[in-house]
Every structure is written in C-alpha cells, then in structure tokens.
C-alpha positions as CSV (number, residue, x, y, z in Angstrom):
1,M,89.3,124.1,123.7
2,N,89.3,123.5,127.5
3,N,91.4,126.6,128.0
4,T,90.7,130.1,129.3
5,I,90.3,133.5,127.6
6,I,91.0,136.6,129.8
7,F,90.0,140.2,129.1
8,D,91.3,143.0,131.4
9,L,89.3,146.1,131.0
10,P,90.9,149.5,131.5
11,S,90.5,151.4,134.8
12,N,91.2,154.9,136.0
13,V,89.9,156.3,132.7
14,S,88.5,159.8,133.3
15,N,84.8,160.4,132.6
16,T,84.5,157.1,130.6
17,F,81.8,154.4,130.7
18,W,81.6,151.1,128.9
19,D,78.5,150.2,126.9
20,A,78.4,146.4,127.4
21,Q,75.3,145.9,125.4
22,S,77.0,147.3,122.3
23,S,80.2,145.3,122.7
24,Y,81.0,141.8,121.6
25,V,83.7,139.1,121.5
26,R,85.4,138.5,118.2
27,L,87.5,135.4,117.5
28,N,88.6,132.9,114.8
29,F,87.6,129.2,115.2
30,T,89.8,126.7,113.3
31,N,88.9,123.1,112.9
32,G,92.2,121.1,112.7
33,D,90.5,117.7,112.6
34,G,90.3,115.6,109.5
35,A,86.5,115.7,109.5
36,A,83.9,118.5,109.8
37,V,82.5,119.6,113.1
38,N,79.3,121.4,114.0
39,F,78.4,123.9,116.6
40,E,75.2,123.1,118.6
41,G,72.1,125.0,117.7
42,G,73.0,128.1,119.8
43,G,76.3,128.5,117.9
44,F,79.8,129.1,119.4
45,P,78.6,130.4,122.9
46,T,77.7,126.7,123.7
47,C,81.4,126.1,123.8
48,I,81.8,128.4,126.9
49,K,81.7,126.4,130.1
50,R,82.1,129.3,132.6
51,I,82.1,133.1,132.6
52,E,83.6,135.0,135.6
53,M,83.8,138.7,136.2
54,L,86.2,139.8,138.8
55,L,86.4,143.3,140.2
56,G,89.7,143.8,142.0
57,G,89.7,141.0,144.6
58,Q,85.9,140.6,144.5
59,T,83.7,138.3,142.4
60,L,81.0,140.1,140.5
61,C,79.7,136.9,139.0
62,S,80.8,133.3,138.4
63,I,78.4,131.5,136.0
64,D,79.3,127.8,135.9
65,S,77.8,125.7,133.1
66,Y,77.2,129.0,131.3
67,N,76.6,127.1,128.0
68,V,73.7,125.2,129.5
69,L,72.0,128.3,130.8
70,Y,72.7,130.1,127.5
71,Q,71.1,127.4,125.4
72,M,68.0,127.3,127.7
73,N,67.4,131.0,127.3
74,F,68.3,130.9,123.6
75,D,65.6,128.2,123.0
76,L,63.1,130.0,125.1
77,D,63.6,133.5,123.7
78,T,64.7,133.3,120.1
79,A,62.7,132.6,116.9
80,A,63.9,130.3,114.1
81,Q,64.1,133.3,111.8
82,F,66.8,134.9,114.0
83,R,68.6,131.6,114.5
84,N,68.7,131.0,110.7
85,N,69.7,134.5,109.8
86,A,71.6,136.9,112.1
87,G,72.4,134.2,114.6
88,K,73.8,132.0,111.9
89,R,76.0,134.7,110.4
90,L,77.2,136.1,113.7
91,F,78.1,133.0,115.7
92,G,77.1,129.8,113.8
93,A,73.6,129.3,115.2
94,S,70.8,127.3,113.4
95,G,67.1,126.9,113.3
96,T,67.6,123.3,114.3
97,A,69.5,121.7,117.3
98,V,72.5,121.3,115.0
99,G,74.4,124.5,114.4
100,E,76.6,125.6,111.5
101,Q,79.2,123.2,110.2
102,V,82.9,124.1,110.0
103,A,84.7,121.9,107.4
104,A,88.0,120.0,108.0
105,A,90.8,122.6,108.1
106,G,88.1,125.3,107.9
107,V,88.3,128.7,109.7
108,R,85.1,130.5,110.9
109,Q,85.1,134.0,112.4
110,V,82.4,134.5,115.1
111,C,81.2,137.5,116.9
112,F,78.9,137.3,119.9
113,P,77.7,139.4,122.9
114,L,78.3,138.5,126.5
115,A,74.6,137.5,126.9
116,L,73.2,136.8,130.4
117,T,76.2,138.4,132.1
118,P,75.3,141.1,134.8
119,L,76.6,144.1,132.8
120,V,74.6,143.2,129.7
121,Q,71.4,142.4,131.6
122,A,71.6,145.6,133.7
123,Q,71.3,147.7,130.6
124,R,73.5,150.3,132.3
125,M,76.8,151.9,131.3
126,W,79.7,150.5,133.4
127,P,82.1,153.2,134.8
128,L,85.7,152.7,133.9
129,I,86.7,155.5,136.3
130,G,87.3,153.2,139.3
131,R,90.8,152.2,140.5
132,E,90.0,148.4,140.3
133,P,90.0,146.9,136.8
134,L,87.3,144.5,135.7
135,R,88.6,141.1,134.6
136,I,86.5,138.8,132.4
137,R,87.4,135.1,132.3
138,M,85.8,132.8,129.7
139,E,86.6,129.1,130.3
140,L,86.0,127.0,127.2
141,D,84.4,123.6,127.4
142,T,85.9,120.4,126.0
143,A,85.4,119.7,122.3
144,P,83.3,116.5,122.9
145,R,80.9,118.5,125.1
146,G,80.7,121.8,123.3
147,L,80.8,120.6,119.7
148,I,79.3,117.9,117.5
149,G,82.0,115.7,115.9
150,A,85.1,113.7,116.7
151,A,87.6,116.6,117.1
152,T,89.8,116.6,120.2
153,N,90.6,119.7,122.3
154,A,94.0,120.2,120.6
155,E,92.5,120.0,117.1
156,I,90.3,123.1,117.7
157,T,92.2,126.4,117.7
158,I,90.8,129.7,119.0
159,D,92.9,132.7,118.0
160,E,92.8,136.4,117.2
161,V,90.5,136.9,120.2
162,A,89.3,140.5,121.0
163,L,86.7,142.2,123.0
164,V,85.3,145.0,120.8
165,M,84.3,147.7,123.2
166,Y,82.1,150.8,122.8
167,Q,82.8,153.5,125.3
168,L,81.1,156.8,126.2
169,E,83.2,159.7,127.3
170,L,81.4,162.6,129.2
171,G,82.5,166.2,129.2
172,N,83.8,167.6,132.5
173,D,80.6,169.6,133.1
174,V,78.3,166.6,132.5
175,M,80.5,164.4,134.6
176,S,80.3,166.9,137.4
177,Q,76.5,166.8,137.3
178,V,76.5,163.0,137.3
179,V,78.8,163.0,140.4
180,S,76.6,165.7,142.1
181,N,73.3,163.9,141.4
182,S,74.7,160.5,142.6
183,G,75.4,161.7,146.1
184,G,79.0,160.5,146.0
185,M,78.1,156.9,145.2
186,M,77.2,155.2,141.9
187,R,75.0,152.1,142.4
188,I,74.2,149.5,139.7
189,A,71.7,146.7,140.4
190,M,71.9,143.8,138.1
191,P,71.0,140.1,137.8
192,A,73.6,137.3,138.2
193,Y,73.4,133.5,138.4
194,Q,74.6,130.8,140.7
195,H,74.8,127.1,139.6
196,H,74.2,123.8,141.4
197,Q,74.4,120.4,139.8
198,A,72.4,117.3,141.0
199,T,72.1,113.8,139.8
200,L,69.1,111.8,138.7
201,A,70.4,108.3,138.8
202,A,69.2,105.5,136.5
203,G,66.0,104.1,137.9
204,A,65.4,107.0,140.3
205,S,61.9,108.5,140.4
206,S,62.6,111.6,142.6
207,V,65.2,114.3,143.4
208,A,65.6,116.5,146.5
209,A,68.6,118.7,145.9
210,T,69.9,121.1,148.6
211,L,71.2,124.0,146.5
212,G,73.3,126.1,148.8
213,F,71.9,129.4,147.5
214,S,72.3,132.3,149.9
215,M,71.3,135.8,148.6
216,S,69.0,138.6,149.6
217,S,67.0,138.5,146.3
218,L,66.5,135.1,144.7
219,N,64.4,136.0,141.6
220,R,63.9,132.8,139.7
221,V,65.2,129.2,139.4
222,L,65.9,127.4,136.1
223,V,66.4,123.7,135.7
224,A,67.8,121.6,132.8
225,Q,67.7,117.8,132.8
226,R,70.4,116.4,130.6
227,L,72.0,113.0,129.9
228,Q,75.0,112.4,132.1
229,A,76.9,110.4,129.4
230,V,78.9,112.5,126.8
231,T,79.1,111.2,123.2
232,A,81.3,113.3,121.0
233,A,79.1,112.9,117.9
234,N,75.9,113.8,119.8
235,I,74.3,117.0,121.1
236,T,75.3,117.3,124.8
237,I,74.7,120.9,126.0
238,G,71.3,121.6,124.3
239,N,69.7,118.2,124.6
240,R,67.3,118.4,127.6
241,S,64.9,115.7,128.7
242,Q,61.4,115.7,130.1
243,C,62.2,112.5,131.9
244,N,58.4,111.8,132.6
245,L,58.4,114.6,135.1
246,T,55.2,114.7,137.2
247,Q,55.8,117.7,139.4
248,A,58.4,120.1,140.6
249,N,58.7,122.8,143.3
250,L,61.2,124.8,145.3
251,K,61.4,125.0,149.1
252,V,63.0,128.0,150.9
253,G,63.2,127.7,154.7
254,G,60.6,124.9,154.5
255,V,58.1,127.1,152.6
256,Q,57.0,125.7,149.2
257,Y,57.2,127.8,146.0
258,P,54.9,127.9,144.2
259,Q,52.3,127.0,146.8
260,I,50.8,124.5,144.3
261,P,53.6,122.4,142.7
262,V,54.1,122.7,139.0
263,K,52.7,119.6,137.4
264,D,53.1,117.9,134.0
265,R,49.8,116.0,134.3
266,R,49.6,114.7,130.7
267,D,53.2,114.8,129.6
268,N,52.5,117.7,127.2
269,G,54.4,120.3,129.2
270,A,51.7,123.0,129.1
271,E,51.7,123.9,132.8
272,V,55.5,123.8,132.9
273,L,55.8,126.1,129.9
274,A,53.1,128.4,131.3
275,E,55.2,128.9,134.4
276,A,58.3,129.5,132.3
277,L,56.5,132.2,130.3
278,V,55.3,133.8,133.6
279,S,58.9,134.0,134.7
280,Q,59.8,135.6,131.3
281,R,56.9,138.1,131.6
282,A,55.6,136.7,128.3
283,L,52.5,134.7,129.2
284,I,50.2,137.1,127.4
285,A,52.8,138.3,124.9
286,Y,51.4,136.4,121.9
287,G,54.2,137.8,119.7
288,H,56.8,136.3,122.0
289,D,59.4,134.3,119.9
290,S,60.5,130.9,121.0
291,S,62.0,127.8,119.4
292,I,61.4,125.1,122.0
293,E,59.5,122.9,119.6
294,I,62.3,122.3,117.1
295,G,63.7,118.8,116.8
296,A,62.0,116.3,119.2
297,G,60.2,119.2,120.8
298,F,59.6,120.5,124.4
299,V,58.5,117.2,126.0
300,A,60.9,114.7,124.5
301,N,61.2,112.0,127.2
302,E,64.8,110.8,127.1
303,P,66.2,111.8,123.7
304,T,69.7,110.7,122.7
305,G,70.9,113.9,121.1
306,A,72.1,111.9,118.1
307,D,70.6,114.5,115.7
308,N,68.0,117.3,115.5
309,D,65.1,114.8,115.5
310,N,66.4,113.2,118.7
311,T,67.1,116.4,120.7
312,G,64.7,117.7,123.4
313,H,64.3,121.3,124.7
314,F,62.5,120.8,128.0
315,L,63.2,123.2,130.9
316,I,61.7,124.3,134.2
317,D,61.6,128.0,135.1
318,L,60.1,129.0,138.5
319,D,59.4,132.7,139.1
320,L,60.0,134.1,142.6
321,E,59.4,137.8,141.9
322,S,55.7,137.8,142.8
323,Q,55.3,141.5,142.6
324,F,57.2,142.2,139.4
325,S,54.1,143.1,137.4
326,S,53.3,146.0,139.8
327,G,56.8,147.4,139.3
328,I,58.1,146.2,142.7
329,V,61.0,143.8,142.5
330,A,60.5,141.3,145.3
331,G,62.9,138.3,145.0
332,L,63.1,136.0,148.0
333,N,65.6,136.6,150.8
334,C,67.1,133.2,151.4
335,I,70.2,134.1,153.4
336,G,70.6,131.6,156.3
337,Q,67.8,129.4,154.9
338,V,67.9,126.0,153.3
339,V,66.9,126.1,149.6
340,Q,65.9,122.8,148.0
341,F,64.6,121.8,144.6
342,E,62.2,118.9,144.6
343,S,61.0,116.9,141.6
344,S,59.2,113.6,141.0
345,Y,58.8,111.4,138.0
346,D,56.2,108.9,136.7
347,A,58.8,106.2,136.2
348,G,62.5,105.8,136.8
349,V,64.7,107.1,134.0
350,T,66.5,104.5,132.0
351,A,69.8,106.5,131.9
352,A,71.5,108.7,134.5
353,H,70.8,112.5,134.1
354,V,72.4,115.6,135.5
355,L,70.2,118.4,136.8
356,D,71.7,121.9,136.1
357,I,69.9,124.2,138.5
358,F,70.5,128.0,138.2
359,G,69.4,130.6,140.6
360,E,69.0,134.2,139.3
361,Y,69.6,136.8,141.9
362,T,70.2,140.5,142.2
363,I,73.6,142.0,143.1
364,M,74.5,145.6,143.8
365,A,77.8,147.1,142.7
366,Q,78.7,150.4,144.4
367,L,81.4,152.8,143.3
368,D,82.6,155.3,145.9
369,L,83.3,158.4,143.9
370,N,85.6,159.8,146.6
371,S,88.0,156.8,146.9
372,L,87.0,155.3,143.4
373,T,86.8,151.8,145.0
374,W,84.1,149.2,144.4
375,A,81.9,147.3,146.8
376,I,79.6,144.4,145.9
377,A,76.5,143.4,147.8
378,V,74.6,140.1,147.2
C-alpha cells in the first residue's frame, strides 16, 4: 500500500483500437498482518487514492481522491444484489458498508474495471495507432485509510498485477474508410474529474470554498463530507456525513447554481437526493438501483464509521448540464471565472470534516492521422 502501479499501453500499433470498457485490472492482494482485514463496501477500488492518465507529455486526467469519488458513485448507482454477488466475487464488495474479509496470511485475487476514467465513460474505442503511448498510474492509498483493520502499509502486498486488454484490429480497407470519414482527425470527447478539498472545522456552521476549476464545460459538481480523523479500524473513505446541512449551492462568476439553493429543510435529504438523481438522469427512472440507505442511511449526521450501522452515505450532486435532456450538452464555461462552493449548517459540527469536491468536465482528445500525434483540449 501507498505505492504506485504503472501501465504503459502500446503505441504505433497498426489499425488497432483498445476496448477500455471490456478491459480490467487483475492483481493479488495478500494480507501479511496477524489479523484479518476488510475492504470497504466498494471493494478493492477504495484502496486507490489517485488515477492518472498521461499521453506523451500531456495529462489526459488526474483524479485525486479517486476512491472517494468511486465510493460515492458506487453507492448511488449500484444495487445490493450486485454488491453481494458479482461485486463481491470480482473485487470484494459487499451489500453493507463493510466489504469482504481477507484472513490473516490470506490471498485474494481481485479483478476490476477502471470505472469513472475518461476512456471507460466515453464508451469509445481508443486508437493505439498514435506515436505517443498512454500511461496509466494508479496510486494506492495507505492501509489505515483504504482498509478496515490494523494492518500497516508494509503488511499488505499487491503483486501479479496486470491490465487485461481487449483490442480490435481493423482490416486495411476498413481502416482506410475510417481515416477518410474522419477528415484526417480523430476526436474523442469524454468526461474527466478535477478534485478540490476544503475543511469544515469543528464548530463551524458554513463553508465558502474557492475551487480553482477552469474548463470550457463544467458538467456537474459532487461533494462528500467525511470525518477528518482517520481510525484504522473504522470506515474512512465511504463514511459520509450529512452534518446538519441546511443548504448548498455553487457560484460561477458570481452567478448562483442552481438559482434556488438546494435545501435539506427537514434533515431527511429528499431535495438533496432529488437533485442528485436529476444529475444522474434517473429522477423518473423508478427502476434505478441505489444503495444509499444501507448502514446508517443517507442522512446520518456525524457517523463514526465504526461499523456498518454507524456509516453514512450522504452526498451532494449538482447538475450543470441544463439542456442534457434535449440532447444538447451544455456544461458551464468557467474559464477565467471564480468557482465557489457554498454550504451552511444548522449547528456547528462536533468534529472536523473534509469536503471532497469533484468537478466533472468534458475533455477532447484529438489524434492527427497525418502526424499521429495527440492534442488535448479542456
């Protein structure tokens, strides 16, 4: 734990494309501690602190606190049935906030996709014909933060790591048609994330955080409120507090989004969750699967994370793509503007919390088919 895994994808491969959605990371997880450890409810991916994708000398994405973002989306978009079945077998997930246990001296093989990364979310084949290779860096978190138990970083061993890749090779005639139809330039638009962390001090009843986001299409903002203190035996990444939130909003260039602040008027989270489902395009999808009510539920105030019954799953998700439903993607252009997240609370929190604030935005990767070089626009 607390080390880095690096994958270097091939480049200059004729007529070949990588299917990121069908590919996955495979590794062995060995517990060298004298006592058992547990994954958190989202399984092994909650051990990954950061994922970076580098294209030559350019950064395609750098998702800090990836495990926090992953656990938020995992709670919001997965059912207990998946968590207890496929998720459990693949990467140690669970229908509770406490994931699968790995016994002392036990070895667990895990396989997981690179969820939330641009190439997976774009649902497009990635061309491996360019001159510049794609490098994927996965930074592992510390054992006390990413796991539940008393193991140290050195007592957890990650080995036999592989990226299992599925590739598509086109025939020369088909590839010629692709090049002809693209006008000499392949363009792939895909979502990525930036991260900002703020502090809600003990006793504080409001936050006004300047985020530093600067992109041409800011699509949505997600916020997690978590205890600042880390206790090795407790749930750290997936334990999110409601903190007696009364209202929250975003300001871009002094303009408030949404125009009416999102309010939690009766501490039951209905309006906050409604806005999150709007952002997920799932407000009227009554078959939408979610597991935000496991453990202490969505609106647990300041849960300790000591066990499943004391773990909360609150989150804020503000949608900024106002025309999405009509088929027009219209994220906010915030280049050169001050972006702030504002929130207020009914009473000061008893313990300090960190606010993990994620901005989802659209990036454009362009491959020049003449020079076979990449350019990235944000």
